[in-house]
C-alpha positions as CSV (number, residue, x, y, z in Angstrom):
1,M,20.7,12.5,17.8
2,K,19.3,10.8,14.6
3,K,16.0,9.3,14.7
4,N,15.7,5.6,13.7
5,I,12.5,4.8,11.9
6,L,11.2,1.4,11.2
7,I,9.3,1.0,7.9
8,T,7.4,-2.3,7.7
9,G,6.7,-3.8,4.2
10,G,9.1,-1.2,2.6
11,A,10.0,-3.7,-0.3
12,G,6.5,-3.7,-1.4
13,F,4.6,-1.3,-4.0
14,I,3.6,1.5,-1.5
15,G,6.2,0.6,0.9
16,S,9.2,1.1,-1.5
17,H,7.9,4.7,-2.3
18,V,7.7,5.5,1.2
19,V,11.1,4.3,2.2
20,R,12.6,6.1,-0.8
21,L,11.1,9.4,0.1
22,F,12.0,9.0,3.8
23,V,15.7,8.0,2.8
24,T,16.2,10.8,0.5
25,K,14.3,13.6,2.2
26,Y,15.5,12.9,5.8
27,P,19.1,12.4,5.9
28,E,19.0,12.9,9.6
29,Y,16.9,9.7,10.0
30,N,18.2,6.1,10.1
31,I,15.5,4.1,8.0
32,Y,15.2,0.4,8.6
33,N,13.2,-1.3,6.0
34,L,11.7,-4.7,7.5
35,D,10.2,-6.9,4.9
36,A,9.8,-10.7,4.6
37,L,10.2,-10.7,1.0
38,T,7.1,-12.8,0.1
39,Y,5.8,-12.7,-3.5
40,A,5.1,-9.0,-3.5
41,G,8.3,-7.8,-1.8
42,N,11.0,-6.9,-4.3
43,L,14.1,-5.3,-3.4
44,E,14.8,-4.3,-7.0
45,N,12.2,-1.5,-6.2
46,L,14.8,0.2,-4.1
47,K,18.2,-0.6,-5.9
48,D,18.6,3.1,-6.3
49,I,18.9,3.8,-2.7
50,A,20.3,0.4,-1.4
51,D,23.6,1.8,-0.6
52,A,22.4,5.1,1.0
53,P,24.2,5.7,4.3
54,N,21.0,6.2,6.2
55,Y,19.3,3.1,4.9
56,T,19.2,-0.5,6.2
57,F,17.4,-3.4,4.9
58,V,16.2,-6.2,7.6
59,K,14.7,-9.3,6.3
60,G,12.2,-10.7,8.8
61,D,8.6,-11.6,9.6
62,I,6.4,-9.1,11.6
63,T,4.6,-12.3,13.2
64,D,7.8,-13.5,14.8
65,E,7.2,-12.9,18.4
66,I,11.0,-13.2,19.3
67,F,12.5,-11.3,16.6
68,I,10.3,-8.2,16.8
69,P,11.2,-7.2,20.3
70,Q,14.8,-7.9,19.8
71,L,14.7,-5.6,16.8
72,F,13.0,-2.9,18.8
73,E,15.6,-3.6,21.5
74,K,18.6,-3.4,19.2
75,H,17.7,-0.3,17.3
76,K,15.7,1.7,19.8
77,F,13.2,2.8,17.1
78,D,11.5,6.4,17.6
79,G,8.8,5.7,15.0
80,V,7.1,3.0,13.0
81,V,5.4,3.3,9.7
82,H,3.5,0.1,9.4
83,L,2.6,-0.9,5.9
84,A,3.3,-4.6,5.8
85,A,0.0,-6.5,5.0
86,E,-1.5,-9.2,2.8
87,S,-3.6,-6.9,0.5
88,H,-5.0,-8.9,-2.3
89,V,-8.8,-9.6,-2.0
90,D,-8.7,-12.5,-4.1
91,R,-5.9,-14.2,-2.1
92,S,-7.9,-13.6,1.1
93,I,-10.9,-15.4,-0.3
94,T,-8.7,-18.4,-1.1
95,D,-6.5,-18.4,2.2
96,P,-8.0,-16.2,4.9
97,F,-5.9,-17.4,7.6
98,A,-2.8,-16.0,6.0
99,F,-4.5,-12.5,6.2
100,I,-5.5,-13.1,10.0
101,R,-2.0,-14.2,10.9
102,T,-0.2,-11.1,8.9
103,N,-2.7,-8.4,9.1
104,I,-4.0,-8.9,12.7
105,F,-1.5,-10.9,14.7
106,G,1.5,-9.2,13.0
107,T,0.2,-5.7,13.8
108,C,-0.6,-6.9,17.3
109,N,3.0,-8.0,17.6
110,L,4.5,-4.6,16.4
111,L,2.1,-2.8,18.7
112,N,3.2,-4.9,21.8
113,A,6.9,-4.3,20.9
114,A,6.4,-0.6,20.6
115,K,4.5,-0.5,24.0
116,N,7.1,-2.4,25.7
117,A,9.9,-0.4,24.2
118,W,8.5,3.0,24.8
119,K,6.6,2.4,28.1
120,D,9.1,4.5,30.2
121,N,9.1,7.5,27.6
122,M,6.8,7.8,24.8
123,E,7.7,11.5,24.1
124,G,8.4,11.9,20.4
125,K,7.4,8.5,19.5
126,R,5.0,7.4,16.9
127,F,3.1,4.1,15.7
128,Y,1.4,4.9,12.3
129,H,-0.7,2.3,10.9
130,I,-1.6,2.4,7.2
131,S,-5.0,0.9,6.6
132,T,-7.5,0.8,3.5
133,D,-10.9,2.2,2.5
134,E,-12.2,-1.3,2.2
135,V,-12.8,-1.4,6.0
136,Y,-15.8,1.0,5.5
137,G,-17.5,-1.5,3.2
138,A,-19.4,-0.4,0.0
139,L,-21.1,2.8,-1.2
140,E,-24.1,3.3,-3.3
141,F,-24.4,5.5,-6.3
142,D,-25.6,8.2,-4.1
143,G,-22.9,10.9,-3.9
144,T,-21.9,10.0,-0.5
145,F,-18.3,9.4,0.6
146,F,-16.4,7.5,3.3
147,T,-15.2,9.9,6.0
148,E,-13.4,9.3,9.2
149,K,-16.5,8.8,11.0
150,T,-18.0,6.2,8.6
151,K,-18.8,2.9,10.5
152,Y,-16.9,-0.2,9.7
153,D,-18.6,-2.7,7.5
154,P,-15.9,-4.8,5.9
155,H,-17.2,-7.6,3.3
156,S,-14.0,-9.6,2.5
157,P,-11.4,-11.6,4.7
158,Y,-8.9,-9.0,3.7
159,S,-10.9,-5.9,4.6
160,A,-12.1,-7.7,8.0
161,S,-8.6,-8.4,8.9
162,K,-7.5,-4.8,8.2
163,A,-10.6,-3.5,10.1
164,S,-9.4,-5.7,13.1
165,S,-5.8,-4.5,13.1
166,D,-7.3,-0.7,12.9
167,H,-9.2,-1.5,16.2
168,F,-6.3,-3.0,17.8
169,V,-4.2,0.3,17.2
170,R,-6.9,2.2,18.6
171,A,-7.3,0.1,21.6
172,Y,-3.4,0.3,22.3
173,H,-3.7,4.0,22.1
174,D,-6.8,4.1,24.5
175,T,-5.6,1.5,26.9
176,Y,-1.8,2.2,27.1
177,G,-1.4,5.5,25.8
178,L,0.6,4.5,22.8
179,P,0.9,7.4,20.3
180,T,-0.6,6.2,17.3
181,V,-2.2,7.4,14.1
182,I,-4.1,5.7,11.3
183,S,-4.8,6.5,7.8
184,N,-7.3,4.7,5.3
185,C,-6.4,5.1,1.6
186,S,-8.2,4.5,-1.6
187,N,-6.8,2.3,-4.4
188,N,-3.2,3.2,-5.4
189,Y,-1.6,3.0,-8.9
190,G,2.0,3.9,-10.2
191,A,5.3,2.3,-10.7
192,N,6.4,-0.9,-9.1
193,H,2.9,-2.3,-8.5
194,F,2.8,-6.1,-8.3
195,P,1.1,-7.4,-11.6
196,E,-1.7,-9.3,-10.1
197,K,-3.6,-5.9,-9.5
198,L,-6.0,-4.5,-12.1
199,I,-3.8,-1.7,-13.7
200,P,-0.3,-3.5,-13.9
201,L,-2.1,-6.7,-15.0
202,S,-4.1,-5.1,-17.7
203,I,-1.1,-3.3,-19.0
204,N,1.0,-6.4,-19.1
205,N,-1.9,-8.3,-20.8
206,I,-2.4,-5.6,-23.3
207,K,1.2,-5.7,-24.3
208,H,1.3,-9.4,-24.9
209,N,-2.2,-9.6,-26.5
210,R,-3.8,-11.5,-23.7
211,P,-7.4,-11.3,-22.5
212,I,-8.0,-8.4,-20.0
213,P,-10.2,-10.1,-17.2
214,I,-13.1,-7.7,-15.9
215,Y,-15.2,-9.0,-12.9
216,G,-18.9,-9.0,-13.8
217,K,-19.9,-6.0,-15.9
218,G,-17.0,-3.7,-14.9
219,E,-19.5,-1.5,-13.2
220,N,-17.7,-1.5,-9.8
221,V,-16.2,2.0,-9.0
222,R,-12.9,2.9,-7.2
223,D,-11.2,6.1,-6.3
224,W,-7.7,6.1,-7.6
225,L,-4.7,7.6,-6.0
226,Y,-1.2,8.0,-7.6
227,V,1.4,6.1,-5.2
228,N,3.6,9.2,-4.9
229,D,0.8,11.2,-3.7
230,H,0.1,8.5,-1.0
231,A,3.7,8.5,0.1
232,R,3.6,12.3,0.4
233,A,0.5,12.1,2.5
234,I,2.0,9.4,4.7
235,D,5.1,11.8,5.3
236,I,2.8,14.6,6.3
237,I,0.6,12.4,8.5
238,F,3.6,10.9,10.3
239,H,5.0,14.3,11.0
240,K,2.0,16.4,11.6
241,G,-0.8,14.1,12.5
242,K,-2.3,14.1,16.0
243,N,-2.2,11.1,18.2
244,G,-5.5,9.0,18.2
245,E,-6.6,10.6,14.9
246,T,-7.5,8.8,11.8
247,Y,-7.1,10.5,8.2
248,N,-8.7,9.4,4.9
249,I,-6.4,9.8,1.9
250,G,-8.2,9.6,-1.5
251,G,-7.5,10.9,-5.0
252,N,-11.0,12.2,-5.9
253,N,-10.9,10.3,-9.0
254,E,-13.7,7.9,-9.3
255,W,-13.8,5.5,-12.2
256,K,-15.8,2.3,-13.3
257,N,-13.5,-0.5,-13.9
258,I,-14.7,-0.9,-17.4
259,D,-14.0,3.0,-18.2
260,L,-10.6,2.8,-16.6
261,I,-9.7,-0.2,-18.8
262,R,-10.9,1.3,-21.9
263,K,-8.9,4.5,-21.0
264,L,-6.2,2.3,-20.6
265,C,-6.6,0.6,-23.9
266,E,-6.7,4.0,-25.6
267,I,-3.4,4.9,-24.0
268,M,-1.7,1.4,-24.9
269,D,-2.9,1.7,-28.4
270,R,-1.3,5.0,-28.9
271,K,2.0,4.0,-27.1
272,L,2.4,0.7,-29.1
273,G,1.4,2.3,-32.4
274,R,-1.7,0.0,-32.8
275,N,-4.8,0.9,-34.4
276,A,-7.6,2.5,-32.2
277,G,-9.6,0.1,-30.6
278,E,-7.3,-2.8,-31.1
279,S,-6.6,-3.3,-27.4
280,A,-10.0,-3.0,-26.3
281,K,-10.9,-6.3,-28.1
282,L,-8.9,-8.1,-25.4
283,I,-11.5,-7.1,-22.7
284,T,-12.8,-10.3,-21.3
285,F,-15.7,-10.4,-18.7
286,V,-15.4,-13.0,-16.0
287,K,-17.5,-14.3,-13.3
288,D,-17.8,-11.6,-10.4
289,R,-15.8,-11.9,-7.2
290,A,-17.5,-13.0,-4.2
291,G,-18.6,-10.3,-1.9
292,H,-17.4,-7.7,-4.5
293,D,-17.9,-4.1,-3.1
294,L,-19.7,-1.8,-5.5
295,R,-18.3,1.6,-5.0
296,Y,-15.6,3.1,-2.8
297,A,-15.0,6.9,-2.7
298,I,-12.8,8.8,0.0
299,D,-13.6,12.3,1.4
300,S,-10.0,13.6,2.3
301,T,-11.3,16.9,3.5
302,K,-9.8,16.5,6.9
303,L,-6.3,15.7,5.8
304,Q,-6.4,18.6,3.2
305,T,-7.7,21.2,5.6
306,E,-5.9,20.3,8.8
307,L,-2.5,19.2,7.5
308,G,-2.3,20.8,4.0
309,W,-2.2,17.7,1.7
310,K,-3.8,17.5,-1.7
311,P,-3.2,15.1,-4.6
312,S,-0.8,16.5,-7.4
313,L,-2.0,14.5,-10.4
314,Q,-5.3,13.8,-12.3
315,F,-5.9,10.2,-13.1
316,E,-5.3,10.4,-16.7
317,E,-1.8,12.1,-16.4
318,G,-0.9,9.7,-13.7
319,L,-2.0,6.7,-15.9
320,E,0.0,8.0,-18.6
321,K,3.1,8.1,-16.3
322,T,2.4,4.6,-15.2
323,V,2.0,3.3,-18.5
324,D,5.3,4.9,-19.5
325,W,7.1,3.3,-16.5
326,Y,5.8,-0.3,-17.1
327,L,6.9,0.1,-20.9
328,A,10.2,1.4,-20.0
329,N,10.9,-1.3,-17.2
330,Q,9.9,-4.6,-19.1
331,E,12.8,-6.5,-17.4
332,W,11.3,-5.6,-14.0
333,L,7.9,-6.8,-15.0
334,D,9.4,-9.9,-16.6
335,N,11.4,-10.7,-13.5
336,V,8.3,-10.1,-11.2
337,T,6.0,-12.3,-13.2
338,S,8.5,-15.1,-13.4
339,G,9.4,-14.8,-9.7
340,Q,13.2,-14.7,-10.7
341,Y,13.8,-11.5,-8.5
342,Q,13.1,-13.4,-5.3
343,S,16.0,-15.8,-5.7
344,Y,18.3,-13.2,-7.2
345,Y,17.8,-10.9,-4.3
346,E,18.0,-13.6,-1.8
347,K,21.5,-13.9,-2.7
348,Q,22.5,-10.4,-3.3
349,Y,20.9,-9.1,0.1
350,K,21.5,-10.3,3.5
351,S,19.8,-8.9,6.5
352,R,21.9,-6.3,8.4
353,G,19.4,-6.4,11.3
């Protein structure tokens, strides 16, 4: 029998890479991509596999208390890979309740549907919740790293909402025996990233000679992971992870924001045939974000030693690939920044759920 796998948020940045990997690697699975197609959900990200026989797109909201249980009843899911989330820190500061609703209530709605659907037989089932390193708070410049045992200390409405959802996943495992796994990942970069995030925003602004906004002095440090490597990690954890466990996923690539942008400017000058240093003149320091964490750094030793995963690319190589993709896909970028893709795909795709 084929397995039916639900992937939530599959039209988003990370989700689209996970959907593509599962659809192409596992023809014996029926992959159902559930996405509400909000501003960051874009089915153009998946047009290459849209007609695959083992792929179905379902438009829907994870917070819908009637729709989600019906979806589980109809398709008899054997597994859930839960990526759907509000994820932009700046937006969470402006509208925290949207993050509470999607990230906390939406996750609980899915957990409850899975619990009720699997209550008579949880053998072979799995609920996999994808989270963030931001739940751990911030690190000093002291050589320490986030591990799976680091206590939670969220500092933004976004990270607080993700921390809460993590706790609910663990509670459903401990209380109801739901077969769950969690992963907490560092910053992702790569193709199809919505251009409000640092790297795609900067690429787009450099190309159009617009200011590159950098918070504070650009001294905040992030650990960067190529999105395809994250998708591979999700694949491995979904299939080999142990129920009730958490796995940290990191790229072992710490960069100060200002150093990252300077490297990006160097690459863009070369790719666009500009004089060295020309793009760096666009760097503009702006007022720092409220509650801006200083440093994130992930220790992924557990994932590497227990499940055999490791990142495949160094940051400079991945950044080159990312720049090449955005320069070769200007139409995608133009459509996303204008919002045209939403109305287009609303007409082209209808829910088959």
